[in-house]
N, C-alpha and C positions, 0 to 999 in steps of 0.2 A: 503493499499499500504505499502511496506517495505521502511524503511529509508536507507540511504546510508551505515550505519554501517552493518545493517543486510545483505544488498546485498554483501558487501564485505566479511563478515564473512562466508556466504554460498558458496563462490567460492574457490574451491580446486585447486590451480595452483602452480607450482614451478616458482621461479624467473627467470629461463631460458626462460620461456614462454612469458616473457614481451618483448615488443617491444616499440621503442620510436616513439612518435607521435607528431607533431607539433600542438600547440594550440595557439589560439589568446589571446589577453589581456582580452577580454570579457568572454571567456570561463574559464580563470583563476578566474576572479572576480565572476563569477557565482558559481564555486565550492567553493570559500572561504566563500561567503555569505551563501550558504546552509549549509556548515559545521558549520559555527559559530552558526546559529540558532539550528542546531541539538545538538551541544554541550551543549548549554544552556539548551535545552529541556530534554536531557537525563542524565545531570550530577548528578542528585539526585538518580537516580535509575539504572544506568548502570555502569559495571565494569570498572576497570582501563585499561583492554585491549583494549577496543574500543577508549578510549581516546588517548592512545598511537598511535593507527592506524590512528586517525584523525590528530593527531600533525605530524606524518611522511608524510601524503598526503600534508598538508599545506607547509611543508618543500620542498617538491619535486616541488610544484608549483612556488617556487622562481626561479627556473632556466627555460631555454628556452623550454625544453621538458618534458613530463611526460610519464610514462609507463602504458598504459592501453590496454591490449590485451585479454579482456574478450569475452566470446562467447555468449550465450543465454541471459545473464543478462546485457550485455553491453549498451543496449538501455535504461535501466532503470537508469543509472548513469546520474545525472543531468548536463551534458555538453550540452550546447546549442549553436547555431550559429546564432541567431538573437535577435536584440534589442527589437522587440515586446514581445518575450517571457520573456526575462531577466527583463524588467521593468514591463511587464503586470503581471506576476507571483508573483513579488515582492509586488504589491500594491493591487492585487485582493482580493476580499473577501474570495475567495477559494484559499488557499495557494498552492494547488497542481496545479491548472490551473486557471490562471487570465483571465480576459477579452480578452487579446490579444494573447492568447496561439496559436491560429490557423491562425492568420493574416498572417504570413510570407508567407504561402504556396498560397495565393491568391493576394499578394501585387504586385505592380509594382517596379522593380529595377530602381532607379534613379541615383544614384552614380555621383551627381554633387558636385564638390568642388570648394570652393573659398578661397584664402589666403589673410589675410590683418593683418597688424600690429602684426606679430608674432603669428596669430591664423589661423589654418586650419579648416575650417567649411565644413562638407559634409553631404548632404541629402543622406541617404542610401536607404530607401524604402518609399513607400506612397501607401495609398488605400483610395477609396471613396466608401461608401455603399449606396449612394443616399441621405444620411442625413449628415454624418460626414466624414470629411478629416481627416486621421491619418498619421502622418509623423514621421519617425524616423530619427535621425541625430547623427553625432559623431563630437567631437571637440578635436583637438590636439593643445596644447599651448606651447609656449616657457616658460610661466611663470605660476605659481601656480595660479589657480582660485578658491581656497578653496575647502572645502568638502561638502558644501551645494548646493542647486539647484541654477542654473543660471537664471539670468533675460534676456530673449530674446524677441524682439519685435514680434508681431503676424503677420502672413502673411495676404495678402489682396487676397481675393477670389471674382472674378468679379461677379459670378452669386449668392452669398450669401449677401443679404442686411442686415439682422439681424444675428449678429455672436456671438456665445459664444464658450468657449473652455477651454482646460486645457494644461499645460505644465510641464513637470517634467524632471530633469537631474540627473543623477548619476555619481560619480566619479568611475572609474574602475581601474586606475592606475595613476602613477605619471604624471599630466598634461594632463590626457586623460579622456574624458567624453563621455557618451552616453545619448540620450534623446528622448522623444516621445511627440509629440504635437497634440492635436485635435483642429478642428474648425468645429462647428456644425451649421447649419442653423436652428434658432429658429422659422422661418416662416413655414408655411404648404407647400410652394411650393418646389418642387423637380426638379432637373435637371440631364439630362443624362450625361453631360460632365461639368467639372469646370475647370476654368483656374486660376492658382495659381501664384501670383507675391510676392515673399518674399524678401523684402529689408531691410537687417539688418544693422543699422548704429552703434550699440553698443552691447556689452554684459556685463552684470552687474554681478559681483561677490558678491552676496549678503552677504555672511558670512565675506568678507573682506572689505565691504562698498567700493568697488572699481568698476569703469565703464571703460571698454576698448572700445575706439572709433575704427571704422574701416568700411569696406565696403564689405559686402558679399551679393550679389544680386543674386537671383535665379528666373527662370521663367519656369513653365511646366504645363501640363494639365493632367487631369485624367478622364477616363471614370468610370462610376458607375458599380460595380460588379452586376451581374444578381441576382435578388431576387424574391421571390414569395410573393405576397402581398395577405392577406386575411382579409376581412372586419369583424369585431367582433361585434361592436355595442352592448356591454353589459355593465351594470352600477349597482352600489350599492349606496343607499341613506339612510344614517344614521347619527344621531346626528347633523343634519344640514349640512352636507356635502355630496355632490353627486359626485362620481367618475365614469367616462365613459371611457371604452377603445374602442377606435374607429376602429383600424386596427393593425396588425402585419405584418412586412415585414421580411421574413426569407431569409438570404444569406447563402452561403457556410461556412462563418466563424463566424457568428454572427446573432442575429435578433434585430429588433428595434420595440418597443412598442409605439404607439401614444396614448395618453390619455388626458383628461381634467378634471378639477375640477369646480364645482359651489358651491357656499356658501350662506346659507340662510341669511335673514335679521337679525335674531335673533343672529347668530354668529357674523355677522358684527358689531352689537351693543355692542358686549362684546370683541371682538378681533380685533386688527389692520391688522393681516394678516393670512393666512392659507397657509401651504405648505404641498403637497401631494407627496410622493415618494412611488414606487412599490418594493416590493420584489417578486422574482418568484422562484417557484420550479416546478417540474414536477410529473407526476404519477408514476415515478420510485423512487422518493425519491431525485433526484438531486436537488441542490441548485445553482443558477446561479448569478455569478458576473456581476455587471452592472455599468454603469456610465450615469448620467442624461446629456442630450444634451442641457439643457436650456429650457426656456418656455417664452411665450408671452401672453399679455392680456391688458386689458384696466386699470386693478387695481390689488391689491394684493390678490384678492379673487377668481376670475374667470379667470383661466389661461389654455392655451393649453401647453402641455408638450410631450417630447419624451425621451425615455431612451434606450440605447443600451446594450445588454446582450451578453454573450459569446455564442459559438456555441451550438445549441439545440441537445440534444441526439437523434440520428436517431430512437431509439426504442420508444421514448416517444410519447403518443398519446394525452395527456392533459397538459396544463400549468396551474398552479394555481397562480394567482395574488393577492397579499394581499396589500391594500392601507394602508399606514401609515400616519396619519395627525398630523402635529404640528400646534397648535394655539399659537400665540404668540402677546403680547403687546409690542409697541415701548417705548424704555426708551432712556436717553441721552447716555447710554453706547452702545446701539445697533442699534440705529437709529437717523438720523437728517435730516432735510429738510430745504434747504435755498431758498428763492424766491427772485430774483432780479427784482426790479421795473423798470418802464420806466425812472425813474430819477437816476437809478443806486444804489438805496437804498437796501440793503440786509436785508431781514426779516426772522429770524430764527423761525421755528414752531416746536412744539412737539405734541405729541398725547394727546388728551384730554380724552382718556380712562383710568381708574385707572390701574396702573402697577401691574402686578401679575406675578408668574413663568409660563413658557409655559406649555401647556398642550397637552399631546400626546394621540392620539386615534387610535386604530386599527379597521378598518372596516371589514365586512365579505369578504370572498374570491370571486373573480370573476374566473370562470373556462372558459378556452379557448381551445376549441376542435381543434386540429391540423389536417388540411386536408392532406391526404397522395397521 
């Protein structure tokens, strides 16, 4: 795929053909981010002409409008209108299309805003795929909240008893921020509808070691997007670790793989825990960005997991799942356990297994035939 410089250089237009178009702060931030990455990537082998072109575009973005009146190539310019794609493409393994690239098309518009203590907090969009709730939000503050991610309390979801999740915030302009939050059910149960209650009593500016108290309360419900579930029940058993893929649920914007791991007694005698993660590609050569939704089990060896991946290619007929196993021993640096007795005494315990460097193992592929 051509980068922004090649797209611009391929276009033959006169300056009179430009028209002014209003753009949002999010769109400005998106272009700046992609241009900065491209400048760093290309500066060793590209001529000065492209650098000048990039600089002039960045200068134009400082005003309220920019001129973009391209024809066939206009859709390739990375101007976007949704937070899903802005943050998803930034953090995804595939830099062109991240995990959330197609979420906006299937999400629910929420647009709920609460103002408190000089901060306006808006829930923009949300989506529920039957396993994970994903929410985008935007923040506008009267004061600077720093340049790093903000610390925001997690929402409460009535139907989810065991919950894991992620949260990421990005500054897009002075005192303006956008974020994306996920909350996943780590249990096997699934619900058609979830009820979300998000009571935020503080926002932490981590880079400034500051906490702003306030009251931003939200409540709304989401219905699960329709998905096709396919039972797989395939496994690979190597090196004392067995990984089984139970099922896959394919929705219009993503797919979720449910899998579990079992560890032999020999591995347990040598290692304190085992962690299995899947990477996915298809028979067309596509690699898929993904995010683990969390796992549950009775110990650190035998666990049930699920992982959400970006939209599957409609022309793919097979998915190739590769299990990556990390075996690890606990040390004082990476693990600690405290037991409180009935008398209130605190007993600290450490692993009795000799410390060693983690060991990474790659198991054989598991082939998933997609039903059409």
